[in-house]
C-alpha positions in Angstrom: -45.0 57.2 -117.0 -44.1 60.6 -115.3 -44.9 62.0 -111.9 -46.7 65.2 -112.4 -47.4 67.8 -110.0 -50.4 70.2 -109.6 -50.6 72.4 -106.4 -53.2 75.0 -106.2 -55.9 76.8 -103.5 -59.3 76.0 -102.5 -61.3 75.8 -99.5 -58.8 78.5 -97.6 -55.8 75.7 -97.8 -52.9 75.0 -100.0 -53.4 72.0 -102.5 -51.7 69.1 -104.5 -52.2 66.4 -106.7 -48.8 63.8 -107.4 -50.3 61.9 -110.7 -48.4 59.5 -112.9 -49.8 59.9 -115.9 -48.7 58.7 -119.4 -48.7 61.8 -120.8 -48.9 65.7 -119.0 -52.0 65.8 -121.4 -53.6 62.9 -119.4 -52.5 64.4 -116.2 -53.4 67.7 -116.8 -57.1 67.1 -117.8 -57.5 64.6 -114.3 -55.8 67.8 -112.4 -58.6 70.0 -114.1 -61.0 67.9 -113.6 -60.4 67.7 -109.7 -59.7 71.3 -109.2 -63.1 72.1 -110.9 -64.9 69.9 -108.9 -62.6 71.3 -105.6 -64.2 74.5 -106.7 -67.8 73.3 -107.2 -68.1 72.1 -103.6 -66.2 75.0 -102.5 -68.9 77.4 -103.5 -72.0 75.1 -102.5 -71.0 75.1 -99.1 -68.8 77.7 -98.2 -70.2 79.6 -95.2 -68.8 82.7 -96.7 -70.3 83.0 -99.7 -73.6 84.4 -100.1 -74.8 82.7 -102.5 -74.0 79.0 -101.1 -76.4 76.3 -100.7 -75.1 76.3 -97.1 -76.1 79.9 -96.9 -79.4 79.2 -98.1 -79.8 76.4 -95.5 -78.9 78.9 -92.9 -81.1 81.8 -93.6 -83.8 79.1 -93.5 -82.3 77.9 -89.8 -82.6 81.5 -88.9 -86.2 81.9 -88.8 -86.3 78.3 -88.0 -87.5 77.5 -91.1 -87.4 74.3 -93.8 -85.5 73.8 -96.6 -85.4 70.8 -98.9 -82.0 69.8 -100.4 -80.4 68.0 -102.6 -79.4 64.1 -103.6 -75.6 65.4 -102.5 -76.5 67.4 -99.5 -78.8 64.8 -98.1 -76.0 62.2 -98.3 -73.7 64.4 -96.2 -75.9 65.4 -93.6 -77.0 61.5 -93.4 -73.1 61.1 -92.9 -73.3 63.7 -90.3 -76.5 62.2 -88.2 -74.1 59.0 -88.1 -71.1 61.1 -86.8 -73.6 62.2 -84.5 -74.6 59.4 -83.3 -71.1 57.8 -83.0 -69.4 60.1 -81.0 -72.2 60.6 -78.5 -73.4 64.0 -79.9 -69.9 65.4 -80.0 -69.4 65.5 -83.1 -72.3 68.2 -84.3 -72.2 70.1 -86.9 -74.8 72.7 -85.5 -71.7 73.9 -83.3 -70.3 76.4 -86.1 -72.3 79.4 -83.8 -69.5 78.9 -81.2 -66.8 80.9 -83.1 -68.7 83.9 -82.4 -67.5 83.7 -79.3 -64.2 81.9 -80.1 -63.0 84.7 -82.9 -60.0 84.4 -84.6 -59.2 88.1 -83.2 -60.0 86.6 -79.5 -57.6 88.6 -77.1 -59.8 87.2 -73.3 -61.3 84.0 -72.8 -65.1 84.3 -73.5 -67.4 84.3 -69.9 -70.6 82.1 -69.4 -73.0 84.5 -70.4 -71.1 84.8 -73.9 -71.7 81.0 -74.5 -74.7 80.2 -72.8 -77.3 81.8 -75.0 -75.6 80.1 -77.9 -76.0 76.6 -76.4 -79.4 76.9 -76.6 -79.6 77.0 -80.3 -77.1 74.1 -80.8 -77.7 70.7 -81.0 -78.9 68.0 -83.6 -81.9 66.9 -81.9 -83.0 70.8 -82.2 -83.2 69.8 -86.2 -86.1 67.8 -87.9 -84.8 65.9 -90.8 -86.9 63.6 -92.8 -85.0 63.7 -96.8 -84.9 65.9 -98.1 -86.9 67.9 -96.1 -84.2 69.8 -93.2 -86.3 71.8 -90.9 -85.3 73.7 -88.1 -87.1 74.2 -84.2 -85.4 76.5 -83.3 -85.1 80.2 -84.8 -80.9 81.3 -85.1 -79.2 77.9 -85.1 -76.5 77.3 -88.4 -75.4 74.8 -90.3 -71.7 74.3 -90.3 -69.7 70.9 -93.1 -66.1 71.7 -91.7 -65.0 68.5 -91.2 -66.6 67.0 -93.7 -67.2 68.8 -97.1 -62.9 68.6 -97.7 -62.4 65.6 -96.6 -65.9 63.9 -98.6 -63.5 66.4 -101.5 -60.3 64.8 -101.2 -62.6 61.4 -101.8 -64.6 62.8 -105.5 -60.9 63.8 -106.3 -59.5 60.2 -106.2 -62.4 58.9 -108.4 -62.1 61.7 -110.8 -58.7 60.6 -111.3 -59.3 57.1 -111.8 -61.8 57.9 -114.2 -59.2 59.6 -116.0 -56.8 56.4 -115.7 -54.7 57.4 -113.3 -53.7 54.4 -110.9 -50.8 56.0 -109.7 -50.7 59.3 -107.4 -51.9 61.0 -104.3 -54.2 64.0 -103.2 -53.8 66.3 -100.5 -56.2 69.1 -99.6 -54.9 70.9 -96.9 -52.9 67.8 -95.1 -56.3 65.5 -96.1 -54.6 62.9 -97.7 -56.1 59.9 -100.3 -53.6 57.6 -102.1 -55.2 56.9 -105.2 -52.2 54.0 -105.5 -48.7 53.5 -105.0 -45.4 55.0 -107.1 -45.4 53.4 -110.7 -42.5 51.5 -109.0 -45.1 49.9 -106.6 -43.1 51.4 -103.8 -45.0 53.0 -101.6 -45.5 57.3 -100.5 -44.0 58.3 -97.4 -45.9 60.9 -96.1 -45.2 62.2 -92.5 -47.6 63.8 -89.2 -46.1 67.0 -88.1 -45.5 67.4 -84.2 -47.9 69.4 -83.0 -45.9 71.5 -80.9 -42.7 71.7 -82.9 -41.6 72.2 -86.8 -41.2 69.2 -87.4 -42.3 65.5 -88.4 -43.4 63.2 -85.7 -44.1 59.9 -87.8 -43.4 59.1 -91.0 -46.0 56.3 -93.0 -45.5 54.4 -95.7 -48.6 53.7 -98.0 -49.8 52.4 -100.9 -53.4 52.9 -100.7 -56.3 54.2 -98.2 -56.8 57.9 -96.5 -55.1 60.0 -93.7 -56.6 62.9 -92.2 -55.9 64.4 -88.9 -57.4 66.8 -86.5 -55.3 69.1 -83.8 -55.0 72.0 -81.8 -52.1 73.5 -83.3 -53.4 75.3 -87.3 -55.6 77.3 -85.7 -55.3 78.0 -82.3 -55.7 81.0 -79.8 -53.1 81.4 -77.4 -54.2 83.7 -74.2 -52.5 84.0 -71.3 -50.1 81.9 -71.8 -52.2 78.5 -72.5 -53.2 77.7 -75.9 -57.1 76.9 -77.0 -57.6 75.3 -80.1 -60.4 75.3 -82.2 -61.9 71.9 -82.2 -64.6 73.0 -79.4 -67.6 70.9 -77.5 -70.9 71.7 -78.4 -72.4 70.5 -75.5 -70.3 73.1 -73.2 -68.9 75.6 -75.3 -65.5 75.4 -75.1 -62.5 73.9 -76.4 -61.1 70.3 -76.0 -58.1 70.4 -74.6 -56.6 66.5 -73.6 -55.4 65.3 -77.2 -52.8 67.5 -78.9 -53.3 66.1 -82.6 -54.4 62.5 -83.9 -53.9 61.0 -86.9 -56.5 58.1 -88.7 -55.7 56.4 -91.6 -58.6 54.8 -93.5 -59.8 53.8 -96.7 -62.0 56.3 -97.0 -61.1 60.5 -95.9 -64.0 61.4 -95.0 -63.8 58.7 -92.1 -60.6 59.2 -91.2 -61.0 62.9 -90.9 -64.5 62.3 -88.6 -62.8 59.9 -86.8 -59.4 62.3 -85.9 -61.9 65.1 -84.8 -64.7 62.6 -82.4 -61.1 61.3 -80.7 -60.1 65.0 -80.0 -63.8 65.8 -78.9 -63.4 62.7 -76.6 -60.9 64.0 -74.7 -59.1 61.5 -71.9 -62.1 58.6 -73.8 -60.0 59.2 -76.9 -57.6 57.2 -77.3 -59.7 53.9 -76.0 -62.5 54.7 -78.1 -59.9 54.6 -81.1 -58.9 51.7 -80.3 -62.5 49.9 -80.1 -62.9 51.6 -83.9 -59.9 49.5 -85.1 -58.8 52.0 -87.6 -55.1 53.4 -87.6 -54.1 56.0 -85.9 -50.9 58.0 -84.3 -52.2 60.5 -81.0 -50.5 63.2 -79.5 -51.3 64.8 -76.0 -50.5 67.9 -74.6 -48.5 66.4 -72.1 -45.7 65.1 -75.1 -47.7 61.4 -74.7 -47.9 59.3 -77.8 -50.0 56.3 -78.7 -50.7 54.6 -82.1 -51.4 51.5 -83.6 -50.1 51.5 -87.5 -48.8 48.4 -89.4 -47.0 50.5 -92.2 -44.9 53.4 -90.1 -41.2 54.2 -89.5 -40.3 56.5 -86.2 -38.6 59.5 -86.8 -36.7 60.7 -83.9 
């Protein structure tokens, strides 16, 4: 059995498959299935493509209309509802409108006169979801599956690999990771967690199963007047969260790890206690450099 590596780009990020396969053909077949499915999900749920189903949903949202969705989209919406409820309304897939003021080319802080009109069109409580029909009660709303679809794609990728007979390997879509099984010799995969303020690893995990996802203020951020503002935005205030710098969570499913890490960021000072109550392994760093963790299998890295 040999280790094959398949790098590719999708969903705006570098992706990587490392698969132990009995033959080059077996590994390539699994990699092609994964890449095709990731591209399918990107085409279906990209907010940048006018022909995506998400864009069709948002055209209905713009007019305060309704749209009938397919089973896969319904399952994503159901999961988003669960996240909304468990986060006390902080994980909200209608909050993408805030990108209109928190743009990548931002050179100054927005003021409340720019944010307040958007807040009036944000909130899952303004949506009526009766499967399979999604209805928007306020015109000008928007749905964004960021924080769900990529992690969902990771979980699907692992399933597709197993269907091709792959029992050892891992999937990495832009830092969202799913372990298919240990290395062929039974040893764990060693995965580093990046320091949010330095170009180094702050923690190394040894994993033979499960999934890892991280959220933080370091990948996409704005530096204004010497202050850092991350891309994780509170849908109730319209402002970036500023307590935790990074959160990583381990779960059986990447979509769960991803939403949990984001919810912890959104809960700010309450995030660490929420993670404790959740019961999943985690590692966090706050903006002052303090850390906290509940990890069974890890190695500290100075």
